[in-house]
C-alpha positions in Angstrom: -0.1 0.0 -0.1 2.9 2.4 0.9 4.2 1.8 -2.6 1.0 2.7 -4.3 0.7 6.0 -2.1 4.2 7.0 -3.2 3.5 6.4 -6.8 0.3 8.6 -6.6 2.2 11.4 -4.8 5.0 11.2 -7.4 2.5 11.5 -10.3 0.8 14.4 -8.6 4.2 16.2 -8.0 5.1 15.7 -11.7 1.7 17.2 -12.9 2.4 20.1 -10.6 5.8 20.7 -11.9 4.6 20.3 -15.6 1.7 22.8 -15.2 3.5 25.3 -12.9 0.7 24.9 -10.4 0.8 23.3 -6.9 -1.0 20.0 -6.9 -3.6 18.9 -4.4 -2.3 16.2 -2.3 -4.3 12.7 -3.0 -6.8 12.1 -0.4 -6.0 10.0 2.5 -6.7 6.2 2.4 -9.7 5.4 4.8 -11.7 2.3 4.7 -13.0 -0.3 6.9 -12.2 -3.4 4.6 -11.1 -4.1 1.1 -12.7 -7.6 1.1 -14.7 -7.5 -2.2 -17.5 -9.7 -0.8 -18.3 -6.9 1.8 -20.1 -5.2 -0.9 -22.8 -7.9 -0.8 -25.9 -8.2 1.2 -27.2 -11.8 1.7 -30.6 -13.3 1.7 -30.8 -16.5 3.5 -33.2 -19.3 2.4 -34.0 -22.5 4.0 -34.6 -23.9 0.5 -37.3 -26.5 1.4 -39.3 -23.8 3.3 -39.0 -21.1 0.6 -41.1 -21.8 -2.5 -42.3 -25.0 -4.2 -41.7 -24.3 -7.8 -41.8 -27.9 -9.1 -44.1 -30.4 -7.3 -42.7 -33.2 -9.6 -39.7 -33.4 -7.2 -41.6 -33.5 -3.9 -41.2 -37.4 -3.7 -44.4 -37.4 -1.5 -44.4 -41.2 -1.5 -40.9 -41.5 -0.2 -39.9 -43.4 3.0 -42.2 -46.3 3.2 -43.0 -46.9 6.9 -41.0 -43.7 7.7 -42.4 -41.1 5.2 -40.5 -37.9 4.7 -43.2 -35.5 3.3 -45.4 -33.1 5.5 -44.9 -34.3 8.9 -46.7 -31.8 11.2 -45.9 -31.6 14.9 -48.2 -31.0 17.7 -48.9 -27.1 18.0 -46.6 -25.0 20.2 -48.5 -22.0 21.3 -51.0 -22.4 18.6 -48.4 -22.8 15.8 -47.6 -26.3 14.5 -44.0 -26.9 13.2 -43.2 -29.4 10.5 -40.3 -31.8 10.4 -41.0 -33.3 6.8 -40.3 -32.0 3.4 -42.6 -29.3 2.2 -41.4 -28.8 -1.4 -39.2 -25.9 -1.7 -36.6 -26.4 -4.4 -34.3 -24.6 -7.0 -37.2 -23.7 -9.2 -39.1 -21.8 -6.6 -36.0 -20.0 -5.6 -35.0 -19.0 -9.3 -38.5 -18.1 -9.8 -38.2 -15.5 -7.1 -34.7 -14.4 -7.9 -35.9 -10.9 -9.1 -38.0 -10.4 -6.0 -34.8 -10.9 -3.9 -32.9 -8.6 -5.9 -35.4 -6.1 -6.1 -35.5 -6.1 -2.3 -32.1 -4.8 -2.4 -30.0 -8.1 -1.9 -27.0 -9.2 -4.2 -26.3 -12.7 -2.9 -28.4 -15.9 -1.8 -27.3 -18.3 1.0 -29.1 -21.6 0.5 -29.1 -24.4 3.1 -27.0 -27.5 1.9 -27.7 -29.1 -1.3 -26.1 -32.5 -0.7 -28.1 -35.9 -0.7 -29.8 -36.6 2.8 -31.5 -39.7 3.9 -34.8 -40.9 2.4 -36.5 -41.8 5.5 -37.5 -40.0 8.8 -35.1 -40.6 11.7 -36.5 -43.1 14.2 -33.8 -42.6 16.9 -32.9 -39.8 19.0 -35.1 -37.9 21.5 -38.7 -36.9 21.2 -39.1 -33.4 19.7 -40.3 -30.7 22.1 -41.3 -27.1 21.4 -38.2 -25.7 22.9 -35.7 -28.6 22.6 -32.5 -28.3 20.4 -31.1 -31.4 18.9 -34.3 -33.3 19.4 -34.6 -35.2 16.2 -37.0 -38.2 16.5 -39.3 -38.3 13.5 -37.4 -35.6 11.7 -36.2 -35.7 8.0 -33.2 -34.1 6.3 -35.4 -31.4 4.8 -32.9 -28.9 6.0 -30.0 -30.4 4.2 -27.5 -30.8 7.0 -27.7 -34.5 7.3 -25.5 -35.4 4.4 -25.1 -39.0 3.3 -23.5 -38.4 -0.1 -21.8 -35.0 -0.4 -21.1 -35.6 -4.1 -24.8 -35.7 -5.1 -27.8 -33.5 -5.0 -30.7 -34.2 -2.8 -33.5 -35.3 -5.0 -36.0 -32.8 -3.7 -34.1 -29.8 -5.1 -33.4 -29.9 -8.8 -35.9 -30.2 -11.6 -35.3 -32.1 -15.0 -34.4 -28.7 -16.6 -32.8 -27.1 -13.6 -29.6 -28.7 -11.9 -27.3 -26.7 -9.5 -25.1 -25.2 -12.3 -28.5 -23.9 -13.7 -29.6 -22.4 -10.5 -26.3 -20.5 -10.0 -26.3 -19.4 -13.6 -29.9 -18.2 -13.4 -29.3 -16.4 -10.1 -26.1 -14.6 -11.6 -28.3 -13.4 -14.5 -30.6 -12.0 -12.0 -27.8 -10.0 -10.2 -27.5 -12.5 -7.4 -24.3 -14.4 -6.1 -24.4 -17.8 -4.6 -23.3 -18.9 -1.2 -23.0 -22.7 -0.7 -23.7 -23.9 2.9 -21.0 -26.5 3.7 -20.8 -29.0 6.5 -17.4 -30.3 7.7 -18.2 -31.6 11.1 -20.8 -34.3 10.6 -23.0 -36.4 8.4 -26.4 -37.8 9.3 -27.8 -39.3 12.5 -26.0 -42.4 13.2 -27.3 -44.3 16.2 -30.1 -45.0 18.8 -32.5 -46.3 16.0 -34.5 -49.3 17.2 -33.6 -51.0 14.0 -30.8 -49.7 11.7 -32.1 -47.6 8.7 -30.5 -47.3 5.3 -28.2 -44.3 4.8 -28.3 -43.1 8.4 -24.8 -42.9 9.7 -23.3 -44.0 6.3 -21.4 -42.0 3.7 -21.2 -42.6 -0.1 -18.6 -41.4 -2.6 -19.1 -40.0 -6.0 -19.6 -43.4 -7.6 -22.2 -44.3 -4.9 -19.8 -46.6 -3.2 -20.0 -47.0 0.7 -17.1 -45.4 2.3 -18.3 -45.1 6.0 -20.9 -46.8 8.1 -21.6 -46.1 11.6 -23.6 -49.3 11.9 -26.2 -47.8 14.2 -23.4 -48.2 17.1 -22.8 -45.6 19.7 -19.6 -43.9 19.1 -17.7 -45.7 22.0 -18.4 -49.0 20.3 -16.8 -48.0 17.0 -13.5 -49.7 16.1 -11.7 -47.6 13.5 -8.5 -49.5 13.8 -10.1 -52.9 12.7 -13.1 -51.7 10.6 -12.4 -49.6 7.6 -15.9 -48.3 7.6 -15.4 -46.7 11.1 -12.4 -44.8 10.1 -14.3 -41.6 9.1 -15.8 -41.2 12.6 -14.8 -40.1 16.0 -15.3 -42.5 18.9 -17.0 -39.9 21.2 -20.3 -38.1 20.7 -20.6 -34.5 19.8 -23.9 -33.2 18.5 -27.0 -35.2 19.3 -26.8 -38.5 17.5 -24.9 -37.2 14.5 -22.0 -39.1 12.9 -19.0 -37.0 13.9 -16.2 -36.7 11.3 -12.5 -37.4 12.4 -10.5 -34.4 11.7 -7.4 -36.2 12.0 -8.2 -38.6 9.1 -6.8 -37.1 5.8 -9.4 -39.3 4.0 -12.1 -37.2 5.6 -10.5 -33.9 4.3 -10.1 -35.4 0.9 -13.7 -36.3 0.8 -14.9 -33.0 1.8 -12.7 -30.9 -0.4 -13.3 -33.1 -3.5 -17.0 -32.9 -3.0 -17.2 -29.2 -2.4 -14.7 -28.2 -5.1 -17.1 -30.0 -7.5 -20.0 -27.8 -6.4 -18.0 -24.6 -6.3 -17.0 -25.2 -9.8 -20.7 -25.0 -10.7 -20.8 -21.3 -9.9 -20.4 -20.8 -6.1 -19.1 -17.3 -5.1 -18.7 -17.9 -1.3 -19.0 -20.4 1.5 -21.0 -20.6 4.8 -19.4 -23.2 7.1 -21.7 -24.9 9.5 -20.7 -25.9 13.0 -17.2 -24.5 12.5 -16.2 -24.6 16.2 -16.8 -28.5 16.4 -13.4 -29.1 14.3 -10.0 -27.8 15.4 -8.7 -24.6 13.8 -6.0 -26.7 11.9 -8.7 -28.5 10.2 -10.2 -25.4 8.8 -6.8 -23.9 7.9 -6.2 -26.9 5.7 -9.7 -26.9 4.1 -9.5 -23.0 3.4 -6.1 -23.3 1.9 -7.2 -26.2 -0.3 -10.3 -24.4 -1.5 -8.5 -21.1 -2.3 -5.7 -22.9 -4.1 -8.4 -23.5 -6.7 -10.4 -20.4 -6.1 -8.2 -17.6 -4.8 -9.7 -15.2 -2.4 -13.0 -17.0 -1.9 -14.8 -15.4 1.1 -15.8 -18.0 3.6 -17.8 -17.3 7.0 -18.6 -19.9 9.7 -21.1 -20.6 12.4 -19.5 -20.4 15.7 -22.5 -20.4 18.1 -21.0 -18.4 20.8 -21.9 -14.8 22.1 -18.2 -14.0 23.3 -16.2 -12.5 20.6 -12.9 -13.7 21.9 -14.1 -17.4 21.4 -15.2 -16.9 17.8 -12.5 -14.6 16.7 -9.6 -17.1 16.2 -11.3 -18.4 13.1 -10.9 -15.2 11.4 -7.1 -15.0 11.9 -4.9 -15.7 8.8 -2.9 -18.4 10.6 -6.3 -20.3 11.2 -7.6 -20.0 7.6 -8.9 -16.4 7.5 -12.5 -17.6 7.8 -15.0 -14.8 8.9 -17.8 -15.8 11.2 -21.4 -15.1 11.8 -21.4 -12.2 14.4 -23.2 -13.8 17.3 -22.2 -11.0 19.8 -23.8 -8.4 17.7 -26.8 -10.7 17.0 -27.4 -10.8 20.7 -27.0 -7.0 21.0 -29.4 -6.5 18.1 -32.1 -8.7 19.9 -31.7 -6.7 22.9 -32.0 -3.4 21.2 -34.6 -4.0 18.6 -36.6 -6.8 20.1 -39.1 -6.5 23.0 -36.6 -5.4 25.4 -35.8 -2.1 23.5 -32.3 -1.4 25.0 -30.6 1.8 23.8 -28.2 2.0 21.0 -25.3 2.2 23.3 -25.7 -1.6 23.7 -24.7 -2.0 20.0 -21.5 -0.1 20.6 -20.3 -3.0 22.9 -20.5 -5.5 20.1 -18.9 -3.4 17.2 -15.2 -3.9 18.3 -14.0 -1.2 15.9 -10.8 -0.7 17.8 -8.7 -3.2 19.4 -11.0 -6.0 19.2 -10.1 -9.8 18.7 -11.2 -10.2 15.1 -8.8 -10.1 12.1 -11.4 -7.4 10.7 -14.7 -6.9 12.2 -16.0 -5.3 8.9 -15.8 -8.6 7.3 -18.3 -10.3 9.8 -21.6 -11.6 8.6 -24.1 -9.6 10.7 -27.6 -10.8 11.6 -30.3 -10.8 14.2 -31.7 -14.3 13.8 -31.9 -17.5 11.8 -33.0 -21.1 11.6 -31.2 -22.3 14.7 -32.8 -19.9 17.1 -36.0 -18.2 17.8 -36.8 -15.5 15.2 -36.6 -12.0 16.8 -39.6 -11.1 18.6 -40.0 -7.5 17.4 -42.8 -5.1 16.4 -43.0 -3.8 12.9 -41.2 -0.8 14.0 -38.6 -3.0 15.7 -37.9 -4.8 12.5 -37.6 -1.4 10.6 -35.1 -0.1 13.2 -33.1 -3.4 13.1 -32.9 -3.0 9.2 -31.8 0.5 9.4 -28.9 -0.5 11.6 -28.0 -3.7 9.8 -27.7 -2.2 6.4 -25.8 0.9 7.5 -23.4 -0.4 10.3 -20.1 -2.3 9.7 -20.4 -5.9 8.6 -22.1 -7.7 5.8 -25.9 -8.1 6.3 -27.6 -11.3 6.4 -31.6 -11.6 6.4 -33.4 -14.8 7.1 -36.2 -15.5 4.6 -39.6 -13.8 5.5 -38.2 -11.3 7.8 -39.1 -8.6 5.2 -42.6 -9.3 6.4 -42.0 -10.1 10.1 -42.7 -13.9 9.3 -43.1 -15.9 12.3 -41.6 -13.4 14.7 -40.7 -14.7 18.1 -41.1 -18.5 16.9 -38.4 -21.2 17.8 -37.4 -24.1 15.5 -40.3 -26.4 16.0 -42.8 -23.7 16.8 -42.8 -22.0 13.5 -39.3 -20.6 12.7 -38.9 -22.9 9.7 -42.5 -22.7 8.4 -43.1 -22.7 4.8 -43.3 -19.3 3.2 -44.4 -20.1 -0.2 -45.4 -18.2 -3.3 -48.4 -16.8 -1.3 -45.8 -15.4 1.3 -43.7 -13.7 -1.4 -46.5 -12.2 -3.1 -48.0 -10.8 0.1 -44.7 -9.5 1.6 -44.8 -6.1 -0.1 -47.9 -5.2 1.7 -46.0 -5.5 5.1 -45.1 -2.1 6.6 -41.7 -3.6 7.2 -41.0 -4.3 3.4 -40.6 -0.9 1.8 -38.2 0.6 4.5 -36.1 -2.4 4.2 -36.1 -2.0 0.5 -35.0 1.5 0.6 -32.2 1.0 3.0 -31.1 -2.2 1.4 -30.9 -0.6 -2.1 -29.1 2.4 -0.7 -26.5 0.2 0.7 -26.1 -1.7 -2.6 -25.3 1.6 -4.2 -23.0 3.0 -1.7 -19.3 1.9 -1.4 -19.2 3.9 1.9 -22.0 1.8 3.6 -20.5 -1.3 2.0 -16.7 -1.1 3.1 -16.3 2.3 4.7 -14.7 2.8 8.1 -17.2 3.4 10.9 -16.8 6.4 13.1 -19.3 6.7 15.9 -20.5 10.1 16.7 -23.4 9.1 19.1 -24.9 5.7 20.2 -27.4 6.7 23.0 -30.8 5.7 23.8 -32.9 5.9 20.6 -30.4 8.0 18.7 -27.4 6.7 16.6 -25.1 8.9 14.5 -22.0 7.7 12.8 -19.9 8.2 9.7 -19.0 5.5 7.2 -15.8 6.7 5.2 -14.5 5.1 2.0 -11.4 6.7 0.2 -9.4 4.2 -1.7 -8.2 3.7 -5.3 -9.8 6.8 -6.7 -13.1 6.4 -5.1 -14.1 8.8 -2.2 -17.5 8.6 -0.5 -18.4 9.3 3.0 -22.0 8.5 4.6 -23.3 10.4 7.6 -25.8 8.1 9.2 -28.5 9.3 11.5 -30.9 6.7 13.2 -34.0 7.3 15.3 -35.8 4.3 16.7 -38.0 6.4 19.0 -41.8 6.9 18.5 -41.5 10.6 17.5 -39.7 12.6 15.0 -36.5 14.3 16.5 -33.8 16.6 15.6 -30.4 15.1 16.0 -27.6 17.8 16.6 -23.9 17.1 16.2 -21.2 19.7 17.2 -18.0 17.7 16.9 -16.0 16.1 13.9 -18.4 17.9 11.4 -17.6 18.0 7.8 -19.1 21.3 6.3 -20.2 21.5 2.8 -22.6 20.2 0.3 -23.9 16.7 0.8 -26.9 14.9 -0.9 -29.7 12.9 0.7 -29.2 9.2 0.1 -32.8 8.5 -0.1 -34.3 11.5 -2.0 -31.2 12.8 -3.8 -31.7 16.4 -2.8 -28.8 18.7 -1.9 -28.2 19.3 1.9 -25.9 22.0 3.1 -24.1 21.5 6.4 -22.4 24.3 8.2 -20.3 24.1 11.4 -22.9 21.9 13.1 -25.3 19.2 12.0 -29.0 19.8 13.0 -31.3 17.4 11.1 -34.7 16.0 11.7 -35.1 12.1 11.6 -38.6 10.7 11.5 -39.8 8.2 14.0 -38.2 4.8 13.4 -36.4 6.4 10.4 -33.1 6.8 9.0 -31.2 9.9 7.3 -28.3 9.0 5.3 -26.3 12.0 3.7 -23.6 11.1 1.0 -20.7 13.2 0.2 -19.0 12.1 -3.0 -15.7 13.7 -2.7 -12.7 13.6 -0.2 -13.2 15.0 3.3 -11.2 18.1 4.3 -12.4 18.9 7.8 -9.1 18.9 9.8 -10.3 17.6 13.0 -12.2 14.8 11.2 -9.3 13.9 9.1 -7.0 13.6 12.1 -9.5 11.3 13.9 -9.7 9.1 10.8 -5.8 9.1 10.5 -5.6 7.9 14.0 -8.1 5.1 13.5 -6.3 3.9 10.2 -3.0 3.8 12.0 -4.1 1.4 14.7 
């Protein structure tokens, strides 16, 4: 970077000497991240529960005595979950690609695409409304119970639409594809009254059996003497899932070969499931081997922990440079925008803008809920406020399907969290009061390099008010966003007297010109956002000095 800056300075000095006029120095380099994928905004779909675009691949008669389609549970607080397949597929996703793009998103994260068992699981513990890892009677509709990582699950493609066709169609609609990968486990593997086909087994690209748990508890496996036990650990980990042995190079080869196959069909980034259940060295090897074929591929993992110091090691270069879902920020967002309604100051604690444990906090995937926890219990206004923060603060925003309409708010996994959205849900979503404000702020971020990758400088995070800059000055692009948020029930004037950049700005929503003097005094609507943009380098001395200090750290 120093060589680039010196080159720019030399060119500027030469120009000045030739013209006889003093040259303006180049603007100082200011940014939060240069990670290309930080420009994206992610829409997360649990594919089976999004839209059924092709009933021909439903396989409604699959499973025999243990059928897999449409298995409703007893209602939990009046809402019945379902642990069977419900028909969502590649066609339903692609049919609604324009809907996702028009909502303001640029990437789609789908649940795993690999082949899952063809029966409902008969082992495990009885499903309860609040239980986690209670799987008796459940199917692999979610995709996380892989039995053949080289083959598509038959519920997803259509005769005229395979995975490569899906990624191609999404790209044509302006959307990148994020593949959800699992490197910790396969399918449920023991406690079945009678062993079931595929459960606890793994097959290779040719359909040959390479691993078999044999319906045995992990402690009874014999990897030394039984080749089919070699892929698995001899200790339990998550529920009854077959636990992959990180120390066996055959496991790594199997996973890398399978995922490189899918990545080669148009994948742009990876989301890694249960990342903390394998050692750091395992993920370093995995990331290095994938990036050897696909340099610079962005990856983010799920380390289910609210303590930043516990999840940050995955982000470090020596451990593979894999970003993570920002669970500490998720907890803060639930506290601030959910029913508790804490003040904006609670979010400041989770930003880690200076001196934090992450390799770069700007590369984290930020979210407030997903399929593995209760959806946020927020009012319509709470959703609007949450989106205003999610799409303007640091990080790469991730939104769970249906949140644009407050779908199943407050509901846990077996109590409606993973309910079927359907074409009816998609078609009705624009009528929700949550939808249009989300579309506005997401579209603004999509068009703003400052909101995507700019350094965040907080001016105020207090009560119902938030004010901060996002500054991006790099490689000939200069843009600053001044973000003002109000999560109160009444319009308010936000006044700022320090680190003000005087001059002409433009309103990011309406486009009109806004003149700022020595102080900022702007009215922000209730549960609203004002974002002002300046498309030229900053020149306020105090502000530049503070930004230089932040960049030097």
